[in-house]
C-alpha positions, 0 to 999 in steps of 0.5 A, a space after each residue: 750342654 756344653 763344657 762352657 756352660 755347664 761349668 758356668 751354671 755350677 759357679 753361678 749356682 754356688 756363687 748365688 748362694 754365695 752372694 746371698 750369704 756375703 749380704 746376711 754377712 755384711 748385714 751382721 757386720 753393719 750392726 756389730 760394728 757400726 758405722 765407723 767401724 765398718 769403714 775400718 773393716 773395709 779400709 783394712 779389707 784392700 791390705 787383705 787380698 793384697 796378701 791374698 794375691 801376693 801369695 797365690 801369685 796367680 798360679 789358678 790362672 797360669 796352672 789352668 791356662 797351661 792346663 787347659 792347653 795340653 793333654 792330659 797325658 802331661 797334667 802330672 808333670 806339670 802339677 808336679 813343677 808347679 808344685 815345685 815353684 809353690 814350695 819355693 815361693 811360699 818360703 819366700 814370702 812368708 820369710 818376707 812377710 815375717 820381717 816385714 808386716 810386724 812394722 806395716 804402720 796400715 795395721 796400727 789402728 788394728 788389734 796387735 794379732 791381725 797382723 799374725 793371723 794375716 801370715 797364716 794366708 801366706 801358704 793357705 793360699 799358695 797352696 789353694 791356688 794350686 789346686 784351684 788351677 788344676 780344677 779350674 784347667 780340667 773343666 771341674 767347675 764343681 769343687 770350685 762351686 763347692 769350695 766358694 760355698 763352704 767359704 760364704 758358709 763358715 763366715 757367716 756361721 762363726 760371725 753368727 754365732 760369736 756375735 750372738 753369746 759374745 759382746 767385744 768392744 770395737 778393736 775386738 770385733 773387727 778382729 774377729 770379723 777378720 778371723 773369719 774371714 782367714 778361718 774360710 779360707 782355712 776351710 777352702 784350703 783343707 777342702 780343694 787341698 785334700 780333693 787335689 792329693 787324691 786325684 793326684 794320687 790317681 794320675 800316678 796309675 795312669 800314662 803319662 809325659 813328662 814335661 821339662 821343667 824349664 819348659 813347665 817353669 817358662 809357660 807358667 811364668 809368662 802368664 803368672 808374672 804379668 797377671 799378678 802384676 796386674 793384679 797386684 796394681 789392682 790391689 795396691 790401688 784398692 788399697 790407696 783407694 780408701 784413704 784417697 777418697 777419705 782424704 778428698 772427703 776431708 779436704 772438703 771440709 769433713 771431719 775424719 770421722 764423719 768420712 770414715 762413716 761415709 766412706 763405710 757406707 759406700 764401701 760396705 752398704 752400696 757396693 755390697 749391694 750392688 756387686 751382689 748380681 757379680 757371681 754371674 761375672 765371677 762364674 763366666 771368668 773363672 770358665 772363660 779363661 782355660 776355655 778361650 785358651 784352649 780354642 785360641 791355641 788350636 786356632 778356632 776363631 769362630 767359637 771364639 768370636 760366638 763366645 764373645 757375642 753369648 757372654 755379652 748377652 748373658 751380661 746385659 740380660 742381667 746387668 741392665 735390670 740389676 742396674 734398674 733396680 739399683 737405681 729405683 729401688 735404693 731407698 728400699 734396699 739399703 733400708 730394708 737390708 742395713 737399717 741406712 736410707 743416708 746409702 741410697 743415694 750413693 747406690 743409685 750413683 753407683 749404677 754404670 759403674 755396677 753395671 760396667 764392671 760386670 762386663 770388664 770381669 769376663 772381658 779380662 778374661 779373654 784378654 788373659 786367654 788371649 795372651 793380651 796381659 800387656 794391653 789390659 796392664 795398659 788399660 788399666 793403669 790408663 783407666 786407674 789414673 783417670 779415675 784417681 785424678 777425678 776422685 780426688 779432685 771432686 771429691 774435695 770440692 764441698 759442693 761435690 764430695 761423694 757425688 764427685 768421687 762417684 763420678 770418678 769411679 764410674 768414668 774409670 769403670 766405663 773406659 776401661 769397659 770399653 778399651 777391654 771390649 775393643 782390643 778383644 774385637 780386634 784380636 779375634 777379628 769381630 766388629 765392635 757391632 757383633 757382626 763376624 767378620 769373614 777369614 
């Protein structure tokens, strides 16, 4: 078994357990928060993920790519300069957060402590990203897998124990849910950073070659800056999407309360179920970036072509059956796990959205490894503009509403997957029908 497939196996196994736990977490949140509370919780999550994104500065991607491309003797120098960048960056970002977050209107509907909880994430995520990037670049996927599992176990344990023995009003219940999420990131931070420091001490006893600071900074920034820009755009659109959907529904004639409940069923139930198999896509994504980077830097196009074929096969092998299950067993899934049969129609209509996202995630990793960040960025922009336009146009029509919103989501997902695929085929010299072209 190659390093690539071994890494995918470890990550997929832990991610499966993690997604199972995430399912239980969403069941607890649905029960304890109610439809309206779940809608509020799901509405703030994109804003939290935006802070996580800014804090990470996508260092895990740039470091893993650079580590994979360089010999082991350079790793200590890369990490030294990366840690310096992380310290400077997190100091600046934390100071900005202290000045800005208390005045952001998005958080006014939530407990006052929510703002201060979020600030804790900044240094935690930044230094976790450095450790994660090193382990990814060295293909030590077992440690990444363990960290994913620890995060979900801690979050589930906190929510289960707190809600089992205590009662809270809706505002405090949402705060507890957010606190459990942030606490789980702290647990990951402690595990990965301690493990990283132990290996860093071992590296000091090995022969090493130094790299110029400007070279390291240039290489890391050449990936971190555009990748952060890409993720920032995605995070901003995800933060806007809940308000866009609710605005469209209100414009169609629904009350604000009903619109929030509808979005809660869409994001908290249908999407939670639909993205359950995505743990395999995330596992592929994590392993693909350093593997493609190494093969591309070595000019090994044959390996890249075979890898693309295998990624497509793996994704179709689990994605197609999942889409069939979502369509035909939607009433059973939404009723049995969430006791909300009304969400079944959302799950049924979203099957193209889920299926093509399963393809999009590893293909984005492929494009990052090939250095085609600009292509990803422009393709994501165009697909988002089209998707949001359809969401607001059809969602605001009384005869369409949620069905129109889902059509917009499906359209964007399908178009983005095809654009990514065609770009990869052109770059590595393979036909769209997966026939390897002769060089």
